[in-house]
KEKE-3310 file (N, C-alpha, C; in steps of 0.2 Angstrom, whole numbers, plus 5000, padded with zeros to 4 digits):
npx = (5902:5915:5928:5945:5951:5938:5935:5946:5943:5932:5937:5943:5934:5927:5937:5937:5924:5925:5933:5925:5915:5921:5925:5914:5909:5917:5912:5899:5904:5910:5900:5892:5882:5881:5872:5861:5851:5847:5849:5848:5852:5854:5843:5835:5831:5823:5816:5814:5815:5817:5807:5812:5816:5826:5841:5853:5849:5846:5859:5866:5858:5859:5873:5873:5866:5875:5885:5879:5876:5890:5894:5887:5893:5905:5902:5899:5911:5918:5911:5914:5927:5931:5928:5936:5950:5963:5964:5976:5981:5987:5977:5966:5968:5969:5956:5948:5953:5947:5933:5933:5937:5928:5917:5922:5922:5909:5905:5912:5907:5894:5896:5899:5887:5878:5884:5883:5894:5895:5891:5892:5900:5915:5922:5935:5934:5927:5937:5946:5939:5938:5951:5952:5944:5949:5961:5956:5949:5960:5965:5955:5954:5966:5967:5957:5964:5975:5969:5966:5979:5985:5976:5979:5991:6002:6010:6014:6021:6032:6037:6042:6051:6066:6075:6070:6075:6080:6092:6094:6090:6075:6073:6076:6068:6056:6042:6040:6038:6025:6018:6022:6016:6002:6001:6003:5991:5981:5984:5980:5966:5962:5966:5957:5945:5947:5947:5934:5926:5930:5933:5943:5945:5956:5974:5983:5974:5970:5983:5985:5974:5978:5990:5985:5983:5972:5968:5958:5959:5959:5962:5976:5981:5980:5991:6002:5999:6003:6017:6021:6018:6026:6039:6040:6034:6041:6054:6052:6049:6060:6068:6063:6064:6079:6081:6075:6084:6093:6086:6084:6074:6062:6048:6047:6055:6048:6036:6042:6046:6033:6029:6037:6033:6019:6020:6026:6016:6006:6011:6013:6000:5994:5999:5995:5981:5981:5985:5975:5965:5957:5946:5931:5930:5944:5947:5940:5947:5959:5959:5957:5969:5977:5972:5977:5990:5993:5989:5998:6010:6008:6006:6019:6027:6021:6024:6038:6040:6036:6045:6056:6055)
npy = (5490:5482:5481:5484:5497:5504:5504:5512:5525:5527:5528:5540:5550:5547:5552:5566:5568:5565:5575:5586:5584:5584:5597:5603:5599:5607:5619:5618:5619:5632:5640:5639:5629:5617:5612:5613:5602:5600:5589:5576:5562:5549:5555:5571:5584:5575:5569:5562:5570:5586:5600:5615:5630:5637:5643:5637:5624:5617:5618:5609:5597:5595:5591:5580:5572:5572:5566:5553:5548:5547:5537:5525:5525:5521:5509:5502:5503:5494:5483:5481:5480:5469:5459:5462:5462:5452:5447:5449:5460:5477:5488:5482:5483:5495:5500:5493:5501:5512:5510:5507:5519:5528:5524:5526:5540:5544:5540:5549:5562:5560:5559:5573:5578:5573:5574:5588:5596:5607:5623:5636:5629:5628:5619:5608:5595:5596:5601:5590:5580:5586:5586:5572:5570:5577:5571:5558:5561:5565:5552:5547:5554:5551:5536:5535:5541:5532:5521:5526:5527:5514:5508:5512:5513:5516:5509:5497:5503:5507:5496:5490:5498:5502:5509:5506:5500:5507:5518:5528:5527:5525:5536:5533:5540:5542:5540:5549:5561:5561:5560:5572:5581:5578:5582:5596:5598:5595:5605:5615:5613:5617:5630:5635:5633:5642:5654:5655:5655:5666:5678:5691:5708:5714:5712:5715:5715:5702:5696:5703:5697:5683:5684:5690:5691:5685:5677:5666:5648:5642:5653:5654:5642:5644:5650:5641:5634:5643:5644:5630:5626:5634:5632:5617:5615:5623:5617:5604:5607:5612:5600:5591:5597:5597:5583:5580:5583:5572:5559:5545:5539:5543:5545:5545:5556:5566:5566:5569:5582:5588:5586:5597:5608:5610:5611:5623:5631:5629:5635:5648:5652:5650:5660:5671:5669:5671:5685:5690:5689:5677:5675:5667:5659:5658:5650:5638:5636:5634:5622:5613:5614:5609:5595:5591:5593:5582:5572:5572:5571:5557:5550:5551:5545:5532:5528:5528:5518:5508:5509:5504:5491)
npz = (4620:4614:4612:4616:4613:4612:4626:4631:4625:4631:4644:4643:4641:4654:4662:4660:4665:4677:4682:4681:4689:4702:4702:4702:4714:4721:4719:4725:4739:4738:4736:4747:4747:4752:4761:4755:4753:4765:4779:4774:4766:4753:4748:4744:4755:4760:4749:4733:4721:4724:4730:4726:4733:4734:4728:4732:4734:4721:4717:4725:4723:4710:4710:4717:4708:4696:4702:4705:4693:4689:4697:4692:4679:4682:4688:4676:4668:4677:4674:4660:4660:4667:4657:4646:4650:4658:4675:4681:4674:4673:4670:4675:4688:4690:4687:4696:4708:4704:4707:4721:4725:4721:4728:4742:4741:4739:4751:4760:4755:4759:4773:4777:4773:4782:4794:4796:4791:4783:4774:4785:4794:4805:4811:4818:4815:4803:4795:4796:4789:4777:4772:4771:4761:4751:4748:4744:4732:4724:4723:4716:4704:4700:4698:4688:4678:4677:4671:4659:4654:4655:4646:4634:4620:4624:4635:4627:4617:4625:4629:4617:4612:4605:4614:4626:4638:4651:4655:4665:4681:4691:4704:4721:4731:4723:4727:4736:4729:4725:4737:4744:4735:4737:4751:4749:4742:4751:4761:4752:4752:4764:4765:4754:4760:4772:4766:4759:4771:4778:4770:4761:4760:4754:4751:4762:4771:4773:4776:4788:4795:4796:4805:4816:4834:4839:4829:4820:4820:4806:4799:4803:4798:4784:4778:4777:4764:4752:4755:4756:4743:4735:4740:4739:4726:4718:4719:4714:4701:4696:4698:4690:4678:4677:4677:4665:4656:4655:4653:4644:4637:4625:4627:4641:4643:4637:4646:4658:4655:4654:4667:4673:4667:4671:4684:4686:4680:4689:4701:4697:4694:4706:4713:4707:4709:4723:4724:4718:4727:4727:4717:4713:4701:4699:4710:4706:4694:4700:4707:4697:4690:4700:4701:4688:4689:4698:4690:4680:4686:4692:4680:4675:4684:4683:4669:4670:4678:4670:4658:4664:4665)
capx = (5909:5918:5935:5950:5951:5933:5936:5950:5940:5926:5940:5946:5927:5926:5942:5935:5918:5926:5935:5919:5911:5925:5925:5906:5908:5920:5907:5895:5906:5912:5894:5888:5876:5881:5866:5854:5847:5846:5853:5847:5857:5855:5837:5836:5826:5818:5813:5818:5816:5815:5804:5817:5814:5832:5846:5857:5845:5847:5866:5867:5854:5863:5879:5871:5863:5880:5889:5876:5878:5896:5894:5884:5897:5911:5901:5899:5918:5921:5909:5917:5934:5932:5927:5941:5956:5964:5964:5983:5984:5987:5971:5961:5969:5967:5948:5946:5955:5942:5927:5934:5938:5921:5913:5923:5921:5903:5904:5914:5902:5888:5897:5899:5880:5874:5886:5882:5900:5894:5889:5897:5903:5921:5925:5941:5931:5926:5943:5949:5936:5939:5957:5952:5940:5954:5966:5951:5948:5965:5966:5950:5955:5972:5965:5954:5970:5979:5964:5968:5986:5986:5971:5982:5996:6010:6014:6017:6027:6038:6040:6044:6055:6073:6078:6066:6079:6082:6098:6092:6085:6069:6075:6073:6063:6051:6035:6039:6036:6017:6016:6023:6010:5996:6002:6001:5984:5978:5984:5976:5960:5962:5966:5951:5940:5947:5946:5928:5922:5934:5935:5946:5944:5963:5979:5985:5969:5971:5989:5983:5969:5982:5994:5982:5984:5966:5966:5954:5964:5959:5967:5983:5983:5981:5998:6006:5998:6008:6024:6023:6017:6032:6045:6040:6032:6046:6060:6050:6049:6068:6071:6061:6068:6086:6080:6073:6091:6097:6082:6085:6068:6059:6041:6048:6057:6042:6032:6046:6045:6026:6029:6040:6028:6013:6021:6027:6009:6003:6014:6012:5993:5993:6001:5989:5975:5982:5986:5968:5960:5955:5939:5928:5932:5950:5947:5939:5953:5966:5958:5957:5976:5980:5971:5981:5998:5993:5989:6004:6015:6007:6008:6027:6029:6019:6028:6046:6041:6035:6051:6062:6054)
capy = (5492:5476:5482:5489:5504:5507:5505:5518:5530:5528:5530:5547:5552:5547:5556:5573:5569:5564:5581:5590:5582:5586:5604:5605:5598:5613:5625:5618:5622:5639:5644:5638:5625:5610:5611:5613:5597:5598:5584:5570:5559:5552:5560:5579:5586:5569:5567:5561:5577:5592:5606:5619:5637:5642:5641:5632:5617:5615:5617:5603:5592:5593:5588:5573:5569:5571:5561:5547:5545:5545:5530:5521:5524:5516:5501:5500:5503:5489:5476:5479:5479:5462:5456:5463:5461:5449:5450:5453:5466:5484:5491:5479:5485:5503:5500:5491:5506:5518:5508:5508:5526:5530:5522:5530:5547:5545:5540:5556:5566:5558:5562:5579:5581:5570:5577:5595:5599:5611:5629:5640:5626:5629:5615:5604:5590:5596:5601:5583:5576:5589:5584:5565:5571:5580:5565:5553:5565:5565:5545:5544:5555:5548:5530:5535:5543:5526:5518:5529:5526:5507:5505:5515:5510:5518:5502:5493:5507:5507:5489:5487:5503:5500:5512:5504:5498:5514:5519:5532:5523:5528:5538:5529:5544:5545:5540:5555:5566:5559:5561:5579:5584:5577:5587:5603:5599:5595:5612:5619:5613:5620:5637:5637:5633:5648:5660:5655:5657:5672:5681:5697:5713:5716:5706:5717:5714:5694:5695:5705:5692:5678:5684:5694:5687:5681:5674:5659:5643:5642:5658:5653:5637:5645:5652:5635:5633:5646:5643:5624:5626:5638:5628:5610:5615:5625:5613:5599:5609:5612:5594:5588:5600:5594:5576:5578:5583:5566:5554:5542:5536:5549:5544:5547:5563:5571:5566:5573:5590:5589:5588:5603:5613:5610:5613:5630:5635:5628:5639:5655:5653:5650:5667:5676:5669:5674:5692:5692:5688:5671:5676:5661:5656:5656:5644:5631:5634:5632:5615:5609:5613:5604:5588:5590:5591:5576:5567:5572:5566:5550:5547:5551:5539:5524:5528:5527:5511:5504:5509:5500:5484)
capz = (4621:4614:4610:4621:4611:4615:4632:4631:4623:4637:4651:4642:4643:4661:4667:4659:4669:4685:4685:4681:4695:4707:4702:4704:4721:4725:4718:4731:4745:4738:4735:4753:4745:4755:4766:4750:4753:4772:4782:4772:4761:4747:4746:4744:4758:4761:4742:4727:4717:4728:4728:4728:4733:4735:4722:4734:4734:4715:4717:4729:4720:4703:4711:4719:4701:4693:4706:4705:4686:4688:4700:4687:4674:4685:4688:4669:4667:4680:4671:4654:4661:4669:4651:4642:4653:4663:4683:4683:4671:4677:4669:4679:4695:4690:4687:4703:4712:4703:4710:4727:4727:4720:4735:4748:4739:4741:4759:4763:4754:4764:4780:4776:4775:4787:4801:4796:4790:4778:4776:4789:4800:4804:4816:4816:4811:4796:4792:4795:4784:4771:4770:4768:4754:4745:4746:4741:4725:4720:4722:4712:4697:4698:4696:4681:4673:4675:4666:4652:4652:4654:4641:4628:4616:4627:4638:4622:4614:4629:4629:4610:4609:4605:4620:4632:4643:4654:4659:4670:4686:4696:4710:4727:4734:4719:4729:4740:4726:4726:4744:4745:4732:4741:4757:4746:4740:4757:4764:4748:4754:4771:4763:4751:4766:4776:4761:4759:4777:4780:4764:4763:4754:4752:4752:4767:4777:4774:4779:4795:4798:4797:4810:4822:4840:4841:4823:4819:4818:4800:4796:4805:4794:4776:4775:4775:4758:4748:4757:4754:4737:4733:4741:4736:4719:4714:4719:4709:4694:4694:4699:4684:4671:4676:4675:4658:4651:4655:4652:4638:4633:4622:4630:4648:4643:4636:4652:4662:4654:4655:4674:4674:4664:4675:4690:4685:4679:4696:4706:4695:4695:4713:4716:4704:4713:4730:4724:4715:4732:4726:4715:4713:4695:4700:4715:4703:4690:4704:4709:4691:4690:4705:4698:4681:4691:4701:4685:4675:4690:4693:4674:4674:4689:4680:4663:4671:4681:4664:4655:4667:4666)
cpx = (5912:5925:5939:5950:5945:5933:5941:5947:5935:5930:5942:5939:5927:5931:5940:5929:5920:5930:5930:5915:5915:5925:5918:5905:5911:5915:5902:5897:5907:5905:5889:5882:5876:5876:5860:5849:5846:5851:5851:5851:5855:5850:5839:5830:5821:5815:5817:5820:5813:5811:5808:5814:5821:5837:5850:5855:5847:5855:5868:5864:5857:5869:5878:5869:5869:5885:5885:5877:5885:5897:5892:5889:5903:5909:5901:5906:5920:5918:5913:5924:5935:5931:5933:5949:5957:5964:5971:5985:5983:5981:5966:5961:5968:5959:5945:5947:5949:5935:5927:5933:5931:5917:5915:5922:5914:5901:5907:5909:5896:5890:5898:5892:5877:5877:5886:5889:5900:5892:5895:5901:5911:5925:5930:5940:5929:5932:5947:5946:5937:5946:5957:5948:5945:5958:5961:5950:5953:5967:5960:5952:5961:5971:5962:5959:5974:5975:5965:5974:5986:5982:5974:5988:6003:6013:6017:6022:6033:6041:6043:6050:6062:6077:6075:6069:6082:6089:6099:6088:6080:6073:6072:6067:6058:6044:6035:6038:6028:6015:6017:6017:6004:5996:6000:5994:5980:5977:5981:5969:5957:5961:5960:5945:5940:5945:5938:5924:5925:5937:5938:5945:5951:5968:5981:5980:5970:5977:5988:5979:5973:5987:5991:5983:5978:5963:5962:5959:5964:5963:5974:5985:5985:5987:6002:6005:6003:6014:6025:6023:6024:6038:6045:6038:6037:6052:6058:6051:6056:6070:6069:6063:6075:6085:6078:6079:6094:6093:6084:6079:6064:6052:6042:6050:6052:6038:6035:6045:6038:6025:6032:6035:6023:6014:6023:6021:6006:6005:6013:6004:5991:5994:5996:5983:5975:5982:5979:5963:5956:5947:5937:5930:5939:5951:5946:5944:5959:5965:5959:5966:5980:5979:5976:5988:5997:5993:5995:6010:6014:6008:6016:6030:6027:6023:6035:6046:6041:6042:6057:6060:6057)
cpy = (5485:5475:5485:5495:5508:5509:5512:5524:5533:5530:5538:5551:5553:5551:5564:5573:5569:5571:5587:5589:5584:5593:5607:5603:5605:5619:5625:5620:5629:5643:5643:5634:5619:5608:5613:5608:5595:5593:5577:5567:5552:5557:5568:5582:5581:5567:5566:5566:5582:5597:5612:5626:5642:5639:5636:5624:5614:5613:5610:5596:5590:5590:5582:5569:5568:5566:5554:5545:5544:5537:5524:5520:5521:5510:5499:5498:5495:5482:5475:5478:5472:5457:5456:5462:5456:5451:5453:5458:5473:5488:5489:5482:5493:5504:5498:5497:5511:5516:5510:5515:5530:5529:5526:5538:5549:5545:5546:5561:5566:5561:5569:5582:5579:5573:5585:5599:5603:5619:5633:5636:5627:5625:5611:5598:5589:5597:5595:5579:5579:5587:5578:5566:5573:5574:5560:5556:5564:5557:5543:5547:5552:5539:5529:5537:5537:5522:5519:5527:5518:5504:5508:5511:5511:5513:5499:5496:5507:5500:5487:5493:5501:5503:5510:5503:5505:5513:5523:5529:5527:5530:5535:5533:5546:5545:5546:5561:5566:5562:5569:5583:5584:5582:5595:5604:5598:5603:5617:5619:5616:5628:5640:5637:5640:5654:5661:5656:5664:5675:5689:5702:5716:5711:5708:5714:5706:5693:5697:5700:5686:5679:5688:5688:5682:5678:5667:5654:5641:5648:5657:5647:5639:5648:5647:5634:5636:5644:5635:5623:5629:5634:5620:5610:5617:5621:5607:5601:5610:5605:5591:5590:5598:5586:5575:5580:5577:5559:5552:5540:5543:5550:5547:5554:5568:5572:5570:5581:5592:5591:5595:5609:5615:5613:5621:5634:5634:5633:5646:5656:5654:5657:5673:5675:5672:5681:5694:5691:5682:5672:5668:5656:5653:5650:5638:5630:5632:5625:5612:5609:5609:5596:5587:5588:5585:5570:5566:5568:5560:5546:5546:5544:5532:5523:5525:5520:5506:5503:5505:5493:5480)
cpz = (4620:4612:4616:4619:4613:4622:4634:4630:4629:4643:4649:4644:4650:4665:4665:4664:4675:4686:4685:4687:4701:4707:4703:4711:4724:4724:4724:4737:4744:4738:4741:4752:4748:4758:4762:4751:4760:4774:4779:4766:4759:4745:4747:4748:4760:4754:4738:4722:4722:4725:4730:4728:4733:4730:4725:4734:4727:4714:4719:4726:4714:4705:4713:4712:4697:4696:4705:4699:4685:4692:4695:4681:4676:4686:4681:4667:4670:4677:4664:4655:4663:4662:4647:4644:4658:4670:4684:4680:4674:4676:4673:4686:4695:4691:4694:4708:4711:4706:4717:4730:4726:4726:4741:4747:4741:4749:4763:4762:4759:4771:4781:4777:4780:4794:4802:4795:4784:4780:4779:4794:4799:4809:4813:4813:4804:4792:4791:4789:4777:4767:4768:4761:4749:4743:4742:4734:4721:4719:4716:4704:4695:4696:4689:4676:4672:4671:4660:4650:4650:4649:4634:4626:4620:4631:4633:4618:4618:4629:4622:4608:4610:4611:4626:4638:4646:4656:4665:4676:4689:4702:4716:4731:4729:4722:4733:4736:4726:4733:4746:4741:4735:4748:4755:4744:4746:4761:4760:4749:4759:4769:4760:4756:4770:4772:4760:4765:4780:4774:4766:4758:4751:4755:4759:4773:4777:4777:4787:4799:4801:4803:4815:4828:4842:4834:4824:4818:4811:4796:4797:4800:4786:4773:4774:4767:4752:4749:4756:4746:4733:4733:4738:4727:4715:4713:4714:4702:4692:4693:4691:4676:4670:4674:4668:4653:4651:4654:4644:4634:4632:4626:4637:4648:4642:4643:4658:4662:4655:4662:4676:4672:4668:4681:4690:4684:4685:4700:4704:4695:4701:4716:4712:4707:4720:4729:4722:4720:4730:4723:4713:4707:4695:4705:4712:4698:4694:4706:4703:4690:4694:4703:4692:4683:4694:4696:4681:4679:4691:4686:4673:4678:4686:4674:4664:4674:4674:4659:4658:4668:4661)
residu = (MET:LYS:THR:LYS:SER:ALA:LEU:HIS:ARG:PHE:ALA:GLN:PHE:LEU:LEU:ILE:TYR:THR:LEU:LEU:VAL:ILE:LEU:TRP:GLY:ALA:TRP:VAL:ARG:ILE:SER:HIS:SER:GLY:ASP:GLY:CYS:GLY:ASP:THR:TRP:PRO:LEU:CYS:ASN:GLY:LYS:ILE:ILE:PRO:GLU:ALA:GLU:HIS:LYS:LYS:THR:TRP:VAL:GLU:PHE:SER:HIS:ARG:LEU:THR:SER:GLY:LEU:PHE:GLY:LEU:LEU:VAL:ILE:TYR:LEU:PHE:TRP:ILE:GLY:ARG:LYS:LEU:TYR:GLU:LYS:GLN:GLU:PRO:VAL:ARG:LYS:ALA:ILE:LEU:ALA:THR:LEU:ILE:PHE:THR:ILE:THR:GLU:ALA:LEU:LEU:GLY:ALA:LYS:LEU:VAL:LEU:PHE:GLY:LEU:VAL:GLY:SER:ASN:ASP:SER:PRO:PHE:ARG:LEU:PHE:VAL:MET:GLY:LEU:HIS:GLN:VAL:ASN:SER:LEU:LEU:LEU:SER:GLY:SER:VAL:ALA:LEU:VAL:VAL:LEU:TYR:SER:SER:ASP:LEU:PRO:ASN:LEU:LEU:LYS:ASN:ALA:ALA:ASN:SER:LYS:GLU:LYS:VAL:PRO:MET:PRO:LYS:TRP:ALA:VAL:SER:PHE:LEU:ILE:LEU:PHE:VAL:VAL:ILE:ALA:VAL:THR:GLY:ALA:PHE:ALA:SER:LEU:SER:THR:THR:LEU:PHE:PRO:SER:THR:SER:LEU:PHE:GLU:GLY:ILE:THR:GLN:ASP:PHE:ALA:PRO:ASP:ALA:HIS:TYR:LEU:LEU:ARG:LEU:ARG:ILE:SER:HIS:PRO:ILE:LEU:ALA:THR:LEU:ILE:GLY:GLY:SER:LEU:ALA:LEU:TYR:PHE:TRP:LEU:ARG:SER:GLN:VAL:GLU:GLN:ASN:GLU:ILE:VAL:LYS:LYS:ALA:THR:LEU:GLN:VAL:THR:MET:ILE:PHE:VAL:ILE:GLY:VAL:VAL:PHE:GLY:TYR:ILE:THR:LEU:PHE:SER:LEU:ALA:PRO:ILE:TRP:MET:LYS:VAL:ALA:HIS:LEU:LEU:ILE:ALA:HIS:VAL:ILE:TRP:ILE:THR:LEU:LEU:ARG:TRP:TYR:SER:LEU:LYS:LYS:LEU:ALA:LEU:LYS)
# end
């Protein structure tokens, strides 16, 4: 890889692979395969290649293999990025962030295994670590997405465009959009764990479980996700649609409309998932949409900042 355009294509591939690894990790949890390799890490049942009699061992082992390969790809990206870009360039910073969040992602995954925070474990500690894991996964996919953005031609197009001097300023509370979405995503992780450990046979049964006097704390928590997703997601969809009507820069305007559209898709799909009692494929798709929303929102924020320079 000798050119910046080649690094950009590699970053695009890495972003897709990042999402696949994250989704496979979700499948490990949903299929109760987190303890498939026992309590050893990074070895599986104390071996490099396990002798697996159970399906969950292969599920967990394959996740470790794909995650290990991901780590090697990130190291390669970091090595090439240092050769092609100067230290102060945004793409170098995004690559460094990718490396850091890859390391912390591996450490959090190891903690889940080594502390037995897998399978049917319903402790508050598992919930806390899962929340951290969700935040770190977002930061990881977001940092790879920023490598894709900053290694593309869009920054130069914004710089050279005749209307690059934006008349519509960045809202002072723009960072709060990112924070609010992270809050939604964390409550989504809690809700997903709850539906995995305490599945319902009907929507009515699920609501009854949530509000029962002796309800498990996870059941009491999961109602927060659809409420926050509706209020915050719906409000942000409306806000970005209204904002798109006044944006001057065509690139930023397009990015703003994309945020509107993906928020609407996310809220609608979330309710379909809820009313369908969260089948496995919908859980995985729901997580994918969450990361796409995050990437789209982060992309808008970055493009807006570039347009205002």
